[in-house]
C-alpha positions in Angstrom: 7.2 12.5 -16.1 9.8 9.8 -15.2 11.7 8.8 -18.2 14.7 6.7 -16.9 14.6 3.6 -14.8 17.3 2.1 -12.5 17.3 -1.2 -14.3 18.1 0.4 -17.6 21.1 2.5 -16.5 24.5 1.7 -18.0 28.0 3.1 -17.4 28.5 6.3 -19.3 24.8 7.2 -19.4 23.7 10.7 -18.7 21.0 10.8 -16.1 18.2 13.4 -15.9 15.1 12.0 -14.2 13.2 11.5 -10.9 14.1 9.0 -8.2 13.2 8.2 -4.7 15.6 8.7 -1.8 16.2 5.4 0.0 19.3 6.1 2.1 21.5 9.1 3.0 24.9 9.3 4.6 27.8 11.8 4.7 31.2 10.4 3.9 34.7 11.9 4.1 37.4 11.6 1.4 41.0 10.9 2.1 41.7 14.6 1.8 39.0 15.4 4.4 36.4 16.7 2.1 32.7 15.8 2.8 30.7 14.0 0.1 27.1 12.6 0.1 26.2 9.0 -0.3 22.6 8.7 -1.5 20.8 5.6 -2.6 18.3 6.4 -5.3 15.6 4.1 -6.4 12.4 3.5 -8.3 10.1 0.5 -8.8 12.8 -1.4 -10.8 15.6 -1.2 -8.2 18.1 1.1 -6.5 21.5 2.6 -7.4 24.2 4.4 -5.4 24.6 8.1 -6.0 27.4 10.4 -5.0 27.6 14.2 -4.6 31.2 15.3 -4.5 30.7 19.0 -4.1 31.2 19.4 -0.3 28.9 22.4 0.2 26.1 20.8 -1.8 26.6 17.5 -0.1 26.2 19.0 3.4 23.2 21.0 2.3 21.4 18.0 0.8 22.2 15.9 3.9 20.4 18.5 6.0 17.4 19.1 3.8 16.6 15.7 2.3 14.9 12.9 4.1 14.2 9.2 3.4 11.2 8.9 1.2 11.7 12.2 -0.6 11.4 12.4 -4.4 14.2 14.2 -6.2 15.0 15.1 -9.8 18.7 14.6 -10.5 21.2 15.2 -13.2 24.5 13.3 -13.5 26.6 10.6 -15.1 26.6 6.9 -14.5 30.1 5.5 -13.7 31.2 2.1 -12.5 33.1 1.6 -9.2 32.2 -1.5 -7.3 29.0 -1.6 -9.3 27.1 1.2 -10.9 27.2 4.7 -9.4 25.6 8.0 -10.4 27.8 11.1 -9.9 25.3 13.9 -9.3 25.7 17.4 -10.5 22.2 18.5 -9.3 19.7 17.0 -6.9 16.5 18.9 -6.2 13.5 17.8 -4.1 10.1 17.8 -5.7 6.6 17.6 -4.2 5.1 14.2 -4.4 1.8 15.5 -6.0 3.8 16.2 -9.1 4.8 12.6 -9.7 3.2 9.1 -9.8 4.2 7.6 -6.4 4.0 4.0 -7.6 6.9 4.8 -10.1 9.2 4.9 -7.1 8.2 1.8 -5.1 7.2 -1.8 -5.7 3.9 -1.9 -7.6 1.5 -4.5 -8.7 2.1 -5.9 -12.2 -1.7 -5.9 -12.8 -3.6 -3.1 -14.4 -5.1 -1.0 -11.6 -7.8 0.4 -13.8 -9.0 -3.1 -14.7 -8.9 -4.2 -11.1 -11.0 -1.2 -10.1 -13.6 -2.1 -12.7 -13.7 -5.6 -11.3 -13.9 -4.3 -7.8 -16.8 -2.0 -8.5 -18.7 -4.8 -10.3 -18.3 -7.0 -7.2 -19.5 -4.2 -5.0 -22.6 -3.8 -7.2 -23.5 -7.4 -6.4 -24.4 -6.3 -2.9 -28.1 -5.3 -2.9 -29.1 -5.4 0.7 -29.9 -1.7 1.3 -28.0 -1.0 4.5 -24.9 -2.8 3.2 -25.2 -1.2 -0.2 -25.5 2.2 1.4 -22.5 1.6 3.5 -20.3 0.6 0.6 -21.5 3.7 -1.4 -20.6 6.0 1.5 -17.1 4.5 1.9 -16.0 3.9 -1.6 -16.4 7.3 -3.2 -14.1 8.4 -6.0 -11.4 9.9 -3.7 -11.4 6.9 -1.4 -11.1 4.5 -4.3 -8.1 6.4 -5.6 -6.3 6.0 -2.2 -7.5 2.4 -1.9 -6.3 1.4 -5.3 -2.7 2.4 -4.8 -2.2 1.2 -1.3 -0.1 -1.7 -0.1 -1.5 -4.7 1.8 1.7 -5.2 3.9 5.3 -4.2 4.3 6.8 -7.6 3.6 4.4 -10.6 4.1 2.0 -10.6 1.1 0.9 -8.1 -1.6 3.6 -5.8 -0.2 3.5 -3.3 -3.1 1.4 -0.4 -4.4 -1.9 -1.7 -5.6 -1.5 -4.7 -3.4 -4.4 -3.9 -1.1 -6.8 -3.7 -4.0 -5.3 -6.9 -5.6 -5.6 -8.8 -2.3 -9.1 -7.6 -1.6 -10.3 -8.6 -5.1 -8.8 -12.1 -4.6 -10.6 -12.5 -1.3 -13.9 -11.3 -2.8 -13.6 -13.7 -5.7 -12.9 -16.6 -3.3 -15.9 -15.6 -1.3 -18.1 -15.6 -4.4 -17.1 -19.2 -5.1 -18.0 -20.1 -1.5 -21.4 -18.5 -2.0 -22.0 -20.5 -5.2 -21.3 -23.7 -3.4 -23.2 -22.9 -0.2 -26.2 -21.3 -1.9 -28.7 -19.9 0.6 -26.8 -21.3 3.5 -24.6 -18.3 3.6 -25.3 -14.5 3.6 -23.7 -13.5 0.3 -24.1 -9.7 0.8 -22.7 -9.8 4.3 -19.7 -11.9 3.2 -18.9 -9.8 0.2 -19.2 -6.6 2.3 -16.9 -8.1 4.9 -14.4 -9.1 2.2 -14.4 -5.6 0.7 -13.8 -4.1 4.1 -11.7 -6.6 6.0 -8.3 -5.0 5.4 -9.5 -1.4 5.1 -7.5 -0.5 8.2 -4.3 -1.0 6.3 -4.8 2.4 4.8 -3.8 3.8 8.2 -1.6 1.0 9.5 1.1 1.7 6.9 2.5 4.9 5.6 0.9 4.8 2.2 2.6 8.0 1.1 6.1 6.7 1.7 8.4 4.5 -0.4 9.0 1.7 2.2 5.5 1.1 3.6 6.7 1.5 7.2 4.1 1.3 10.0 2.5 4.5 11.2 2.2 5.5 14.8 -1.5 4.5 14.7 -0.5 1.1 13.3 2.0 0.5 16.0 0.0 1.8 19.0 -3.7 1.1 18.2 -3.7 -2.6 17.4 -2.9 -2.6 13.7 -5.3 -2.7 10.8 -7.9 -4.9 12.5 -8.8 -2.3 15.1 -8.3 0.6 12.8 -10.6 -0.9 10.2 -13.2 -1.9 12.8 -13.3 1.7 14.2 -13.5 3.2 10.7 -16.4 0.9 9.6 -18.3 1.4 12.8 -18.2 5.2 12.3 -19.4 4.8 8.7 -22.2 2.5 9.8 -23.4 5.4 12.0 -23.9 7.4 8.8 -26.4 4.9 7.3 -29.8 5.6 8.6 -31.5 2.7 10.2 -28.6 0.3 9.9 -29.8 -2.9 11.7 -27.8 -3.5 15.0 -27.6 -7.2 14.4 -26.2 -6.7 10.9 -23.7 -4.2 12.3 -22.7 -6.8 14.9 -22.1 -9.5 12.3 -20.2 -7.2 10.0 -18.0 -6.1 12.8 -17.3 -9.7 13.7 -16.1 -10.4 10.2 -13.5 -7.6 10.5 -12.4 -8.5 14.0 -12.1 -12.3 13.4 -10.7 -12.5 9.8 -7.2 -13.5 11.0 -8.8 -16.6 12.4 -6.7 -17.1 15.5 -5.8 -14.7 18.3 -2.1 -15.6 18.0 -2.4 -14.5 14.3 -3.9 -11.1 15.3 -7.6 -11.9 15.5 -9.5 -10.0 18.2 -12.0 -12.9 18.3 -12.0 -16.2 16.5 -14.7 -16.8 13.8 -18.1 -17.8 15.2 -20.3 -17.6 12.1 -20.2 -19.3 8.7 -19.4 -16.0 7.0 -16.5 -15.3 9.3 -15.1 -18.8 8.7 -15.4 -18.3 5.0 -13.7 -14.9 5.1 -10.8 -16.1 7.2 -10.0 -18.9 4.8 -10.5 -16.7 1.7 -8.0 -14.2 3.3 -5.6 -17.0 4.1 -5.8 -18.4 0.5 -5.0 -15.0 -1.0 -2.1 -14.5 1.3 -0.5 -17.9 0.8 -1.4 -19.1 -2.7 
């Protein structure tokens, strides 16, 4: 378990804890000896580290990679800011740590948000849509969904951000439904809200520390197309899913960015699509 945080380190502290690797470089001292410059970090910030043992420095430079998690021991000194002189630095497997300890993370309680999310999903009672949501949001998928980012930089760009953003959009959509009444298909809109950004699970490297885009995210049209493809495949698992309903749900995903220059495949052509677009925009900008 992580027990020390970057923002609490002070000169003279002994360090023995887990950190993420955010940068790696080999340097050379005035005497020609090799040393390692390593930027260590967690969700509270980053700090420079140094490995002065030449053999260890070169070995770590060859074996470590950006995004790795390491357990280190060393001492905090001050030279042009805080610096940790490392005695040991050992890579650990990510399944042994809580990934959101090492990258920006929502300040909200993820467990509370998950409860809220499942309550909103339960409001959907139309059988095909209800069945689709049950197939998608099983326990394992919810775990991945709840810790994912919604972006790299623009909005909700932190662990848990995708869940937080999706919840906000769903709540905005609920308000629209209260005002519009029977003039809008509530179950369709809520389902679209729950699924509109689902493709971000594959657009960004959710297992990394910096949320860089994946190859799929770069080459296959981003989360809009990735999400559309995923949902269409899951629709195929729901027996008797109406074609018209599938068409309208697909339209919500493909049009939620509102304008083609903003990344929409198609502009909104239904009341539900317009509502989803503006709910998404509100969450991203307010």
